[in-house]
N, C-alpha and C positions, 0 to 999 in steps of 0.2 A: 504494500500500500504506500503510494507516494503522494497522496493528496493531503493537503494541509488541513489540520483540525484545530479549531480554536475552542478551548475550554474556558468558561468564564465563571468566576466565583465572586460573590459580594460579601464584603466584610462590614460589619456594623456593630457598634457598642463593643462588647468583649468577645465577639464570635470567634475571632482567630485564636484567642487563648483557650477557648472551650473546645473548638472543633477542628482547627486547621491541621493538626498533626495526623489525625486519622484520615481526614479527607485527602490530604496530599499523598499519604501512603497508598491509597487506592488508585489515585491518578498515576503515580509513578510505576505501579506494577502493571499497567496496561501494556498489552503486546504491541500497541501502536504508539507507544510513548515518544519514540523518536520523531514522529510526525505531528506531535501536539505542541501548540503554542498556548501557554497558560497565561491568562489575564486575571488579575485580582483587582477589583474595584473597591477602594476603601471609601465608604460613605460616611465621612466625618466620625470615624470610630474614636474610641479613647486612645490617648497617646501610647499607652503601654501596649494596646492591641495592635496598633499600626507598627510599632517597633518590633513586636514579636513576629508578625507576618513577614516583615522585611527580612528578618534574620532567618526565618524558617523556609522561605520560598525564594531562594536566589535565582531560580530559573524563570520566575514569573515577571511579566511586565505589570507593574503596579500603577494604577490610575488613582491618584489621590484627590478626592473631592472634599473640600473643607466645609461644605454644607451637605446635609442629607436631603437630597431631592427625590428620594424614593427608589424602589426596586426597579421600576420601569426605566427611568433615566440612567441609573447606574449600569444596568445591562446594556442599554443602548450606547453608552459611552464606549464600552469595550467592543460591542458588535461593530460599530463604525470603524474602529481601528482594525479589527480582524478582516472586515470586508475590504478595507483599503489596501491590505497586504496580500489579498488574494486567497483567503481561507475558503475552502470548499464547503466545510461543514462548521456550524456553530453549535456548540454543546453548552447548555446551561446546567450547572450543578449548584444546589444549595450547599453551603459549607458544612451543614450538619448531616451530610451523607457519608456513607462508607461503601466502597466497592471492593468486594472480595475477589470477584471473578476477573481475571486478567484480560478476558475477551469481551467485557461488557460494552466498551465503546465501539470496538470493531463490529459487534453484533448490531448496534444501532445503525452503523453505516451499511452493513450487509442488507438489512431490512429496507433502509432508505433507497438503496440502489436496485432492489428487487422489482420495483414498479415505478415507471417514470411519473405516475400520478401521485406517488407518495411524496409529500413535502415536509412532514413533521412526524417525528418518531419519539415516543416516550418509553423509557425503561419501565420494567415491572418494579414498582416501589413497594418494598416490604418494611415493616416496622423494625426498629432496633430498641431494645435487645430481643423483642419477641419476634424472632426471625421467621417464624412460620405464619405470621399474621400479615394481612395485606394492608398497606397504606393506600395505594392507588393503582388500579388497572386502567388508568385513563379516567377522564372526568366527563360528566354529563351536565346538561343544562335543562332545568325545568322551563316550561314555556313562558313563565314570568321572569326568567332570567337568573334564578338561583342556581349556582354551580355546586356540584357535589361529587365526591370521589366514588368511583365504582368499587363495590365490595369491601368497603372500609372495615377493618378488623375481622374480616372473615379469614378462615384458614385456607391457605392456598392448596389446591389439589393438583399435583403434578401431571395427572393424566389429562387435564383440561387442555384442549388445543386452542390457545389464545393468541399465538403470535400472528401478527399482521391483521388483527381484528380492528375495525374502524372504531375510533373514539371521537366524541364531539370536540374535545380539546385536551391538551396535555397538561400535566402538572409541570410548573416551572422548576420543580426540584431536580428533575433529571430528564432533559429533553434535547433532541437534536433537530435543528432546522437546516435544510439545504439552503446554501447562501443565495442561490438564484431565486428561491421563493421569497426570502426577505427583501431582496432587491425589487421584486415585483409588488408585494403586498404592503411593504413598509415594516417598520420596527414597532416596538411597544408604544402604545399611546401614553406619553409621559404625563398627561393630565390625570391619569389614574392614581399616581403616587405609589400606591400599593393595593394589592388584591384585585382580582378579576382581569388583570392585564393579560394573563395567559389565556383566559377564556376568550377575550376579544380577539387576540391574535390567531388562535385556533379557528375561531368562527370565520375570520377574514380569509384564512387559508381555504376553508371549505367553499366560501363564496367565490374564490378564484379558481375553483375546481382542482384543488390539491387535497389529497387524503391526509388525515391525521390518524396514525395507527399506533398500536401497542407492540413493542418488541419484548415478548414475554421471556425470552431467553437472555435478555440483558437485565441482570438483577442488580438493583441498587438498594441499600438499606438506608432508612431515613430515621434519624433521631427526632421524630415528630413530637412536638409538645403542643397540645391544644390550649389556647389561651383566650381569655375574654377581656375586652376593654371597650370603653365607649368609642375610642377612635377606630378600633377594628370594625365595629358594627356600622359606624358612620361610613367608612370607606367602602365596605362591602355592599351596603345598601345603595349608596350614591352611585357606585360603579356598576352595580347591577342595572340600574335604570339607564345609565349612559350606554351600556353595552346593547341593550335591546333597542334603544332609540337609534343607535348607529347601524345595527346589523339586520333588523327586520325591515321588510318592505312596508310601505304605507298601508296597503290592504291588510297585511298581517297585524300591524299596530292597531288598526281600526277594529279588527276581529277580536283581539285580546283585551281591548280597552275596558269593557265591563268588568272582567275579572281583575284587571290591574287596578281599577278604581276602587273596587271593594277591598282589595288587599291594602292599598294605601290608606283608605279610610280606617281600616282596622288598626293600622300602625298609629294613626293619630289618636284614636280613642282607647286603645288597649296597650 
């Protein structure tokens, strides 16, 4: 394999201190490592966290942002650099992921190249340390815009033939984009700041006639922690509305309006 692969990580707060060592070990063990360009975007992290990642990842190109402008812009900053140097594939990984399988990235590429209509490929995300439980087999969208993980916390059954199945949109925790697809449909919408930007980009890929699929044999473990906050719910609900307004046709918006109105009325009163 001689095609250039860009892998992008985002650092924020103290993520590097908590997650970087395990994440880097997984990247470095990949059988295609010699063809990987690693980019780490530092989104105004703590000084100790920035210094730690600088010392631990000498092979990485570090993009330091002194303000945190969100997950979407952070990834876009690195994607633009990678596209500018001719990267064929763009792989996004959350820093809180672990890759045991040395062929996980190569499998993403194999699936991507198996069909010219495939533009986006997600790894099979499993929870850590509960390694037999599913984090995401791709994500779905409710008709009112709510995004959710397929099969969350279910036990994975190895006999299931899931590779190359279509998904509505990928999790940004472990996903490959063909560069030509991003050049055609555009990058993440930076107005989202955080949450739902992967939903919007996957939806736009489908609208441009590219498939989003699962690569079940590319396994990535995710140290996923569910959290609640006012800001999280604000961005998730705001971005849900933005996403359906952007991606539904006018006739569809008119069709779903009664249900949408009742839902929003419920939010106001309950």
